[in-house]
C-alpha positions as CSV (number, residue, x, y, z in Angstrom):
1,M,0.0,0.0,0.1
2,T,1.2,3.4,-1.1
3,D,1.1,6.6,1.0
4,Q,-0.9,9.0,-2.0
5,Q,0.9,12.2,0.0
6,D,4.7,10.9,-0.6
7,P,6.5,14.3,-1.8
8,V,6.9,14.2,-5.7
9,F,9.8,15.9,-7.5
10,Q,10.2,14.9,-11.2
11,I,11.9,16.3,-14.4
12,Q,9.9,16.0,-17.2
13,R,11.7,18.2,-20.2
14,V,14.4,21.0,-19.9
15,Y,14.5,22.7,-22.9
16,L,15.5,26.3,-24.7
17,K,12.3,28.4,-24.9
18,E,13.9,31.5,-26.7
19,A,17.2,32.4,-28.1
20,S,18.2,35.7,-29.8
21,L,21.7,36.9,-31.3
22,E,22.0,40.7,-32.4
23,Q,25.0,42.7,-34.1
24,P,23.2,45.9,-34.6
25,N,26.9,47.5,-35.6
26,S,28.4,44.6,-38.0
27,P,30.5,44.6,-39.5
28,A,32.3,48.0,-38.5
29,I,32.3,46.9,-35.3
30,L,34.3,43.9,-35.7
31,L,37.4,46.1,-37.1
32,E,37.6,47.9,-33.6
33,Q,40.6,47.1,-32.1
34,E,39.4,47.6,-28.3
35,S,38.1,45.1,-26.1
36,P,34.4,44.9,-25.7
37,T,32.7,45.4,-21.9
38,V,30.6,42.7,-20.9
39,D,27.7,43.1,-19.1
40,I,25.6,39.6,-17.8
41,Q,22.3,39.5,-16.3
42,L,20.2,36.5,-15.0
43,G,16.4,35.8,-13.7
44,I,14.8,33.6,-12.8
45,N,10.9,32.8,-12.8
46,A,8.4,30.1,-11.9
47,G,4.8,29.4,-12.6
48,P,2.1,26.7,-12.8
49,V,1.6,25.4,-16.0
50,A,-0.8,22.1,-14.7
51,E,-1.9,20.7,-11.3
52,G,1.3,19.7,-9.5
53,V,3.7,20.7,-12.9
54,F,5.5,23.9,-12.9
55,E,7.8,25.6,-15.6
56,V,10.8,27.6,-14.4
57,T,12.7,29.8,-16.5
58,V,16.4,30.9,-16.1
59,T,17.0,33.8,-18.6
60,A,20.7,35.2,-19.4
61,T,20.9,38.6,-21.1
62,V,24.7,39.3,-22.5
63,Q,25.6,42.4,-23.9
64,T,29.0,43.4,-25.2
65,K,30.2,47.3,-26.2
66,I,32.8,49.1,-27.2
67,K,32.1,52.5,-25.7
68,D,28.6,53.4,-26.2
69,K,28.1,50.8,-29.9
70,T,27.0,47.5,-29.1
71,V,28.9,44.8,-30.5
72,F,26.8,41.5,-29.5
73,L,23.6,41.0,-27.5
74,V,22.3,38.0,-26.5
75,E,19.1,36.9,-25.1
76,A,18.3,33.4,-23.8
77,T,15.6,31.5,-21.7
78,Q,16.0,27.9,-20.7
79,A,13.2,26.5,-19.4
80,G,12.4,23.1,-17.4
81,I,8.8,21.7,-16.5
82,F,8.7,19.8,-13.2
83,E,6.1,18.0,-11.3
84,I,6.0,18.9,-7.6
85,R,3.9,17.5,-5.4
86,N,3.1,17.0,-1.6
87,L,5.5,19.3,-0.3
88,P,4.7,22.1,2.2
89,P,5.0,25.9,0.7
90,E,8.3,27.0,2.2
91,Q,9.9,23.7,0.6
92,M,8.1,24.6,-2.9
93,N,9.4,27.9,-2.9
94,Q,13.1,26.6,-2.0
95,I,12.8,23.8,-4.8
96,M,11.7,26.2,-7.3
97,G,14.2,28.9,-6.6
98,I,17.0,26.9,-5.9
99,A,16.8,23.3,-7.1
100,C,15.1,23.4,-10.4
101,P,17.6,26.7,-11.7
102,Q,20.4,24.6,-10.6
103,I,19.1,21.6,-12.9
104,V,18.1,24.1,-15.8
105,Y,21.4,26.6,-15.5
106,P,23.9,24.3,-16.9
107,Y,21.9,23.7,-20.3
108,L,21.7,27.8,-20.2
109,R,25.7,28.0,-20.0
110,G,26.0,25.7,-22.9
111,N,23.4,27.6,-24.9
112,V,24.3,31.0,-24.6
113,A,28.4,30.1,-25.2
114,D,27.1,28.2,-28.1
115,L,25.3,30.9,-29.8
116,I,27.7,33.3,-29.1
117,Q,30.4,31.3,-30.8
118,R,28.0,30.8,-34.3
119,G,28.0,34.3,-34.4
120,G,31.6,34.3,-35.0
121,F,32.6,35.8,-31.1
122,P,34.9,33.6,-28.8
123,P,32.3,32.1,-26.8
124,V,31.6,34.1,-22.9
125,H,30.8,31.4,-20.4
126,L,28.3,32.3,-17.6
127,S,29.8,31.8,-14.3
128,E,28.5,29.4,-11.7
129,I,25.8,30.4,-9.8
130,N,24.8,29.6,-5.9
131,F,21.2,29.9,-6.5
132,Q,20.7,29.5,-2.7
133,A,22.4,32.6,-1.8
134,M,20.8,34.4,-4.7
135,F,17.3,32.8,-3.1
136,E,18.3,33.9,0.5
137,Q,19.3,37.3,-0.7
138,Q,15.9,37.5,-2.5
139,Q,14.0,36.5,0.7
140,Q,15.5,38.7,2.7
141,Q,14.9,41.9,0.1
142,Q,11.4,40.9,-0.2
143,A,11.0,40.8,3.7
144,A,12.7,44.0,4.3
145,A,10.3,45.1,1.5
146,A,7.4,43.8,3.1
147,A,8.4,45.3,6.8
148,A,9.0,49.0,4.8
149,A,5.7,48.6,3.2
150,P,2.2,50.5,5.1
151,Q,0.7,47.2,6.8
152,D,-3.0,48.8,5.5
153,V,-2.0,48.5,2.2
154,I,-0.9,44.4,2.7
155,Q,-4.6,42.7,3.1
């Protein structure tokens, strides 16, 4: 006899949801001898797809510039579909904010490096991310924002 309340965590699928590469100033910018600056932004999003099934996405935006001109801009979103059931809400937040992004992120790193290299540039390798520290920082920021908000607005 199995207990219907056993926790469930399964990866259903990991996929590249969106990817784009723009080189708005090519070919002239490619002749510049100056080294470009690199700006990398990451974002995580999670939401329900069906009962007990969630999509978690990790998005990277990589922009390189020489002075004020863009050399290239890459935006990519890697997604995972996860079945997650019978977990308390605080564990759900941790699973979707830490465990799921840790599973999806290596695929994103590879796709971003590949896309940049296919665009004719040396690959940009995204750094490893400590998703637990990132999650804890977001929790602290949310708690601070909630504490600073007027109490009559929160209902």
